[in-house]
C-alpha positions in Angstrom: -12.3 -8.7 -22.2 -9.9 -8.0 -19.1 -6.7 -6.7 -20.5 -5.1 -7.0 -17.1 -5.7 -10.6 -16.8 -2.5 -12.6 -16.2 -0.9 -14.6 -19.2 -1.1 -17.9 -17.4 -4.8 -17.8 -18.1 -4.1 -17.9 -22.0 -4.7 -21.4 -23.6 -1.3 -23.1 -24.3 0.5 -21.1 -21.6 1.8 -23.4 -18.8 4.0 -22.4 -15.8 7.3 -22.7 -17.8 6.1 -20.5 -20.7 4.8 -17.8 -18.1 8.1 -17.5 -16.5 9.8 -17.3 -20.2 7.1 -14.5 -21.0 7.8 -12.8 -18.0 11.5 -12.5 -18.8 10.3 -10.6 -21.9 8.2 -8.1 -19.8 4.8 -9.9 -20.7 2.7 -10.4 -17.8 -0.8 -9.6 -18.9 -3.0 -9.8 -21.9 -2.2 -6.4 -22.6 1.5 -6.8 -22.5 1.1 -9.6 -25.0 -0.9 -7.7 -27.6 1.4 -4.7 -27.3 4.6 -6.8 -27.6 5.4 -5.8 -31.3 7.8 -7.6 -33.7 11.4 -6.5 -34.3 10.9 -7.2 -38.0 9.0 -9.0 -40.7 10.1 -11.6 -43.3 8.1 -11.9 -46.4 7.4 -15.6 -46.9 4.4 -15.3 -49.3 6.1 -15.3 -52.8 7.3 -18.7 -54.1 10.4 -18.6 -56.3 11.3 -21.1 -59.1 14.4 -23.1 -58.1 16.1 -22.0 -61.4 15.5 -18.4 -60.4 17.1 -18.5 -56.9 20.2 -16.5 -56.4 23.1 -17.3 -54.1 22.7 -16.1 -50.6 19.1 -15.2 -51.0 16.4 -16.0 -48.6 13.5 -17.6 -50.5 10.3 -19.8 -50.5 10.3 -22.6 -52.8 7.2 -24.9 -53.4 8.6 -28.1 -54.3 8.1 -32.0 -54.5 10.1 -34.4 -52.2 11.8 -36.9 -54.4 13.8 -38.8 -51.9 13.4 -40.1 -48.4 15.1 -38.2 -45.8 18.6 -39.6 -45.4 21.1 -39.5 -42.6 24.7 -39.1 -43.2 27.3 -39.2 -40.1 29.8 -36.8 -39.7 32.2 -36.1 -36.9 29.9 -36.4 -33.9 26.9 -35.0 -36.0 24.2 -36.3 -38.2 23.2 -34.4 -41.3 19.7 -35.2 -42.6 19.4 -34.6 -46.5 16.2 -34.3 -48.6 16.1 -34.0 -52.4 13.5 -31.7 -53.6 12.4 -30.4 -57.1 10.2 -28.3 -59.2 9.5 -27.7 -62.8 12.8 -25.9 -63.3 15.2 -27.7 -61.3 16.3 -29.7 -58.1 17.7 -28.6 -54.6 19.2 -30.6 -51.7 17.8 -29.5 -48.3 20.0 -30.2 -45.3 19.4 -30.1 -41.5 21.9 -31.1 -38.7 21.0 -33.2 -35.7 17.3 -33.1 -36.6 16.4 -36.7 -36.3 12.9 -36.3 -35.3 12.3 -35.0 -39.3 13.0 -38.8 -40.2 9.3 -39.5 -41.0 8.1 -35.9 -41.9 8.5 -36.1 -45.7 6.8 -38.3 -48.2 8.3 -38.9 -51.7 6.0 -37.2 -54.4 4.0 -34.9 -51.9 4.4 -31.1 -52.2 6.0 -28.9 -49.4 7.1 -25.2 -48.9 10.6 -24.4 -47.7 11.8 -21.0 -46.7 15.5 -20.4 -46.2 18.8 -19.2 -47.6 19.9 -20.7 -50.9 23.4 -21.6 -51.6 24.4 -22.1 -55.3 27.9 -23.7 -55.7 28.7 -24.4 -59.4 25.1 -25.1 -60.3 24.4 -27.3 -57.4 21.5 -25.6 -55.2 21.2 -26.4 -51.6 19.3 -25.0 -48.6 20.3 -25.4 -45.0 18.1 -25.8 -42.1 14.8 -24.2 -43.6 11.4 -23.9 -42.1 9.0 -25.6 -43.8 5.1 -26.5 -44.1 2.9 -29.0 -46.0 1.6 -27.4 -49.2 -1.9 -26.8 -47.8 -0.7 -25.2 -44.5 0.8 -21.9 -43.8 2.3 -21.6 -40.3 5.7 -21.0 -41.4 5.4 -20.0 -44.9 2.9 -18.5 -47.4 2.6 -15.2 -45.6 4.3 -12.3 -44.0 5.9 -13.6 -40.6 6.6 -11.3 -37.6 9.9 -11.9 -35.9 9.8 -11.0 -32.2 12.5 -10.1 -29.8 13.1 -13.5 -27.7 14.6 -14.9 -24.7 16.5 -18.3 -24.3 14.3 -21.5 -24.7 11.3 -19.4 -26.3 11.2 -19.9 -30.0 9.6 -17.8 -32.7 7.1 -20.7 -33.5 6.0 -20.8 -30.0 5.6 -17.1 -29.4 3.9 -16.8 -32.8 1.3 -19.7 -31.6 0.5 -17.8 -28.3 -0.1 -14.8 -30.3 -2.1 -16.4 -33.0 -4.1 -18.5 -30.6 -4.9 -15.4 -28.5 -6.1 -13.3 -31.7 -8.0 -16.5 -33.1 -9.6 -17.3 -30.1 -10.7 -13.9 -28.7 -12.3 -14.2 -25.2 -12.6 -18.0 -25.6 -8.8 -18.7 -25.1 -8.7 -18.1 -21.2 -9.3 -21.4 -19.3 -11.4 -21.3 -16.4 -9.2 -23.0 -13.9 -5.4 -22.6 -14.6 -4.4 -25.1 -11.9 -6.5 -28.2 -13.3 -4.1 -31.1 -14.1 -5.1 -33.1 -17.1 -4.8 -37.0 -16.6 -4.4 -39.1 -19.6 -6.3 -42.4 -19.2 -4.0 -45.5 -20.0 
C-alpha cells in the first residue's frame, strides 16, 4: 500500500471532495489515516424515553407512530414525527428537511441521537441523527468527530475514512479520470 498516493484515487472521492480534503491538509492516504478526530460521542447506549433528562444528548430506540407531517412557519417548514417506546412518547422535529418526507414508516423501529428537551412532561428532540434499527452508521457505536471545513460534513468524512479502512487496498480506482455514463 502506497501511503503517498493522492486522495483522488480513493473510491468516493471526486474532484470537489479532493479540494475540500486539501483545505484540511489531507493530500495523501497517509494524511487521511493520520487525520485524528477532535472528540468522540458515545452513541452506543440507548436510553428509555422516560429516563431522559432535559438537555441531555441521548440515543433512543423507538417506533414511529405517525407519518412525518409538515408545519408551515414564517418562511420555514418544520417536519414532525411522533415516536414511542415502552416508557413514553417523544416528538421529533426538523426544520426545512423536506427530503425526509418518505423516510419513516409507521410501526418501524428507528434509532435517534440528539438533545432532549423536556418541557412540563412533553419530550422533544430537534434535528437528531438517525438510523434504521438494523443499521449503525450514525448510531449504535462510538462516533468520531473530525475538524471540518465548509461543505464537508461529518458523515461524508466518516464515510471516506470507513471506506478506506473497510476496503484496504481495493478502494483505489485504476483510472481516476474515467467518466461513468448512465444508460438511458
